[in-house]
C-alpha positions in Angstrom: 16.0 -4.1 12.9 19.4 -4.6 11.2 20.0 -4.4 7.5 20.6 -7.7 5.7 22.6 -6.4 2.8 25.3 -3.7 2.6 24.4 -0.1 1.8 26.0 -0.1 -1.6 24.1 -3.3 -2.6 20.8 -1.9 -1.3 21.1 1.4 -3.2 22.4 -0.3 -6.4 19.5 -2.8 -6.3 17.0 0.1 -5.8 18.3 2.0 -8.8 18.5 -1.0 -11.1 15.0 -2.1 -10.0 13.6 1.4 -10.7 14.9 1.5 -14.2 13.8 -2.2 -14.9 10.3 -1.3 -13.8 10.2 1.6 -16.2 11.7 -0.3 -19.2 9.6 -3.5 -18.7 6.4 -1.5 -18.2 7.0 0.3 -21.6 7.7 -3.1 -23.3 4.6 -4.7 -21.8 2.5 -1.8 -22.9 3.9 -2.0 -26.4 3.2 -5.8 -26.5 -0.4 -5.3 -25.2 -1.2 -2.7 -27.8 0.1 -5.0 -30.6 2.9 -2.6 -31.7 4.0 -3.6 -35.2 7.7 -3.8 -34.4 7.1 -6.3 -31.6 4.3 -8.6 -32.9 4.2 -7.8 -36.7 6.9 -10.1 -38.0 6.9 -13.7 -39.0 9.2 -14.9 -36.1 7.5 -12.6 -33.5 5.0 -13.9 -31.0 1.4 -14.0 -32.3 -0.3 -13.3 -28.9 1.1 -10.0 -27.6 -1.3 -10.0 -24.6 0.1 -13.2 -23.3 3.6 -11.9 -23.6 2.5 -8.7 -21.9 1.1 -10.6 -18.9 4.4 -12.4 -18.5 6.4 -9.1 -18.7 4.0 -7.5 -16.1 4.7 -10.4 -13.8 8.4 -9.5 -14.0 7.5 -5.9 -13.3 5.8 -7.0 -10.0 8.9 -9.0 -9.1 11.0 -5.9 -9.6 8.6 -3.8 -7.5 9.2 -6.3 -4.7 13.0 -5.9 -5.1 12.5 -2.1 -5.2 10.6 -2.1 -2.0 12.9 -4.5 -0.2 16.1 -2.8 -1.3 14.8 0.6 -0.6 13.9 -0.4 2.9 17.3 -1.9 3.4 18.9 1.4 2.2 16.7 3.4 4.6 17.7 1.1 7.5 21.4 2.0 6.7 20.5 5.7 6.7 18.7 5.4 10.0 21.6 3.4 11.5 24.2 5.9 10.4 22.3 8.8 12.0 22.6 7.1 15.3 26.3 7.2 15.1 26.8 3.5 14.6 30.3 2.4 13.5 30.1 0.6 10.2 32.9 -1.9 9.4 
């Protein structure tokens, strides 16, 4: 199987997705718990659990990116071990 994206793009996407998963999971947990800074104001959303569900959906999308880009990066590593010439 050949990689679809370049090695730099694959590893960049993997790192960005990893940090996005961490940050969005923390935000979703704070919304779900009803943290005062996020749902306590007048202009803030009233239903923190609904917001949390939406943010967790974004986490699952980033998990998909993380898996796909990580596999692409591993394909590049496997290809370079075989002595393939990259252009």
